[in-house]
C-alpha positions in Angstrom: -52.2 -53.7 19.3 -49.4 -51.2 19.5 -46.6 -51.1 22.2 -43.4 -49.3 23.0 -40.4 -51.0 21.4 -36.8 -50.9 22.6 -34.5 -48.3 21.2 -32.0 -50.0 18.9 -28.2 -49.9 19.5 -26.6 -46.8 17.9 -29.5 -44.6 18.9 -31.0 -43.2 22.0 -34.6 -42.5 23.0 -35.6 -39.7 25.3 -38.9 -40.0 27.2 -41.8 -39.5 24.8 -39.6 -39.1 21.8 -38.4 -41.2 18.9 -35.0 -42.5 18.0 -32.1 -40.1 17.7 -28.7 -41.1 16.2 -25.9 -41.4 18.8 -23.6 -38.4 18.4 -19.9 -38.3 17.9 -17.8 -38.7 21.1 -20.4 -41.1 22.5 -21.9 -44.6 22.1 -25.4 -45.9 22.6 -26.2 -49.6 23.5 -29.7 -51.0 23.1 -32.4 -49.1 25.1 -30.2 -46.1 25.7 -32.1 -43.2 27.3 -29.2 -40.9 26.6 -25.8 -41.1 24.9 -22.9 -42.5 27.0 -19.8 -40.3 26.9 -16.5 -41.8 25.7 -14.3 -41.9 28.8 -11.3 -39.5 29.2 -8.3 -40.6 27.2 -10.5 -41.7 24.2 -12.4 -40.1 21.3 -14.9 -41.2 18.7 -15.4 -39.5 15.3 -18.4 -41.6 14.3 -22.1 -41.3 14.8 -24.4 -44.3 15.6 -21.8 -46.1 17.6 -23.2 -49.0 19.5 -20.6 -49.7 22.2 -17.4 -48.4 23.8 -15.3 -50.3 21.2 -15.9 -47.3 19.0 -14.1 -45.0 21.5 -10.5 -45.0 20.4 -7.4 -44.4 22.6 -6.0 -40.9 22.2 -3.1 -40.9 19.7 0.5 -40.4 20.6 1.5 -36.8 21.5 -2.2 -35.9 22.1 -4.7 -35.8 25.0 -8.4 -36.4 25.1 -10.8 -35.2 27.7 -13.5 -37.6 26.4 -16.8 -37.2 24.8 -15.4 -35.5 21.7 -14.9 -36.4 18.0 -11.2 -35.7 18.1 -8.2 -35.0 20.4 -8.3 -31.9 22.5 -4.7 -30.9 21.8 -1.0 -31.7 22.3 0.8 -32.9 25.4 2.4 -30.1 27.4 6.2 -29.7 27.7 7.4 -31.6 30.7 5.0 -34.5 30.1 4.7 -37.4 27.7 1.6 -38.8 26.0 2.2 -42.1 24.4 -1.4 -43.3 24.3 -4.8 -42.7 25.9 -3.7 -39.6 27.8 -6.6 -37.8 29.5 -4.8 -34.5 30.1 -2.2 -32.2 28.6 -0.4 -32.6 32.0 -1.2 -36.2 33.0 -0.4 -37.5 36.4 -0.1 -41.0 37.9 2.1 -43.9 37.2 0.8 -45.1 33.9 3.5 -46.2 31.4 1.6 -44.6 28.6 1.5 -41.0 29.9 2.7 -38.9 32.8 5.2 -36.4 34.0 8.6 -36.6 32.3 10.7 -38.9 34.6 14.0 -37.9 36.2 17.0 -38.4 33.8 14.9 -37.4 30.8 13.3 -34.3 29.2 10.0 -33.9 27.3 9.4 -31.1 24.9 5.8 -30.2 23.9 4.0 -33.0 22.0 6.3 -35.8 23.3 5.3 -39.4 23.1 8.4 -40.9 24.6 10.7 -39.2 27.2 14.2 -38.4 25.7 17.2 -39.3 27.9 19.5 -36.5 29.0 22.7 -36.9 26.8 26.1 -38.3 27.9 28.0 -35.7 30.0 24.8 -34.5 31.7 22.1 -35.8 34.1 18.5 -35.0 34.8 18.2 -33.7 38.3 14.4 -33.7 38.6 11.3 -34.8 36.8 9.3 -32.6 34.5 12.2 -31.2 32.5 11.0 -29.5 29.3 14.1 -29.4 27.1 17.6 -30.8 26.6 19.0 -27.5 27.8 17.3 -28.2 31.2 19.6 -31.3 31.7 22.4 -30.5 34.1 26.1 -30.6 33.2 27.8 -33.5 35.0 29.1 -32.4 38.4 32.9 -31.8 38.7 34.6 -34.7 40.3 32.0 -37.1 38.8 31.4 -38.5 35.3 28.3 -39.1 33.2 29.2 -42.0 30.8 25.7 -42.9 29.7 22.5 -41.1 28.7 19.5 -40.8 31.0 21.4 -40.6 34.3 19.7 -39.2 37.4 21.3 -37.3 40.3 21.4 -40.5 42.3 23.4 -42.3 39.6 26.3 -39.9 40.2 26.9 -41.4 43.7 28.6 -44.3 42.1 30.5 -42.4 39.5 33.4 -40.7 41.2 36.4 -39.7 39.1 39.1 -42.4 39.3 42.1 -42.0 41.5 45.0 -40.4 39.5 42.6 -38.4 37.4 40.5 -35.2 37.7 37.1 -34.7 36.2 35.9 -31.2 35.2 32.2 -30.5 34.9 30.6 -32.4 32.0 33.1 -35.2 32.1 32.0 -38.3 30.2 34.6 -40.7 31.6 36.1 -41.5 35.0 39.5 -41.5 33.4 39.4 -38.6 30.9 42.4 -38.2 28.6 42.5 -34.5 29.5 42.3 -35.2 33.2 45.5 -37.3 33.8 47.0 -36.0 37.0 50.4 -34.4 36.1 53.7 -34.8 37.9 53.9 -32.5 40.9 50.3 -33.0 41.7 47.9 -35.4 43.4 44.4 -36.5 42.4 42.5 -38.6 44.9 39.4 -40.4 43.8 36.6 -37.9 43.1 38.9 -35.0 42.2 37.4 -32.1 40.4 40.8 -30.5 39.8 44.5 -31.4 40.2 45.9 -30.6 43.6 49.5 -29.3 43.9 51.9 -31.2 46.2 52.4 -29.1 49.2 55.6 -27.8 50.9 57.7 -30.8 52.1 56.4 -33.1 49.3 56.9 -33.8 45.6 55.6 -36.3 43.0 57.8 -37.3 40.0 55.1 -39.5 38.4 51.9 -38.8 36.6 48.5 -40.3 37.4 49.0 -40.4 41.1 46.6 -40.0 44.0 49.1 -38.9 46.7 52.3 -37.0 47.0 55.5 -38.4 48.5 57.6 -36.9 51.3 60.7 -35.0 50.1 63.8 -37.2 49.8 66.4 -37.1 52.5 69.2 -34.6 51.5 66.7 -32.3 49.8 64.2 -29.7 50.8 60.9 -29.0 49.1 60.1 -25.4 49.8 57.5 -24.7 47.0 54.4 -26.4 45.8 54.0 -28.7 42.8 57.5 -30.0 42.7 57.9 -32.8 40.1 61.6 -33.3 39.9 64.3 -32.9 42.6 67.3 -31.0 41.2 70.5 -29.6 42.7 68.6 -26.5 43.5 66.5 -28.5 45.9 69.5 -30.0 47.8 69.9 -29.3 51.4 72.3 -26.3 51.7 75.8 -26.6 53.2 75.8 -26.5 57.0 72.5 -28.2 57.2 71.0 -31.7 56.9 67.5 -32.5 55.6 65.4 -35.5 56.6 61.8 -35.9 55.2 62.0 -32.3 53.8 62.9 -30.7 57.2 66.1 -28.7 57.3 68.1 -28.7 60.5 71.4 -26.9 61.2 74.4 -29.1 62.0 74.9 -29.2 65.7 77.6 -27.3 67.5 80.9 -29.0 67.0 80.0 -30.3 63.6 79.9 -29.0 60.1 78.9 -30.0 56.5 80.7 -28.2 53.7 78.7 -29.5 50.7 75.0 -29.4 49.8 72.8 -32.5 50.1 73.4 -33.5 53.7 70.9 -36.1 55.0 72.2 -37.0 58.4 73.4 -35.2 61.5 76.4 -37.6 61.7 
């Protein structure tokens, strides 16, 4: 007697028809009525495949929609495709593919996100080129690669220094606060000592009150000289000039007491 026999693995059998070889991009277990498509993120270049082991993960920098003999194309800029990516713009939290994370950039056909270089930070995800990384904010410093905007919260310029945009250190050699100026922590630029104050030292965060017997009438005074002495007929305390009271006089500069 004759009877219907099961379709062998590697082939499929439509109703009323004989065996047909399983096509590329698919696999066919025993008794397959139709080919089974390789899932997204994989491909299969072979015919007569018997199971899903023949479906290979999409290669680095590529993406695969599934059911094909080869990859569909390259990963888009702003995304990374390390393995088994199912889209040119993959989403989700898979470590093998996804949108380029904050602090990094991904050019087209990227397998691994590249960290934004020292002196910059990545302010958002999906950056497409190194040029999209942001120069470090003035008053902050970016001492390592791959920093995010949040990382700058703990990277204020050190007291006694000022950090211009793009600074790579919290104590930059070119950012030592000069005499006559103050640089509190987080300074983006040097700040001149105001009227009534001076600062003889470098690398300071505050200015000091003008010495008694002197007046500080201009900004950014670093050294008190004879030109700064309180004029005759006056006395100066904490930078404030006061005329000698009636009945008293002071014939030489530098007075520091009403007497």
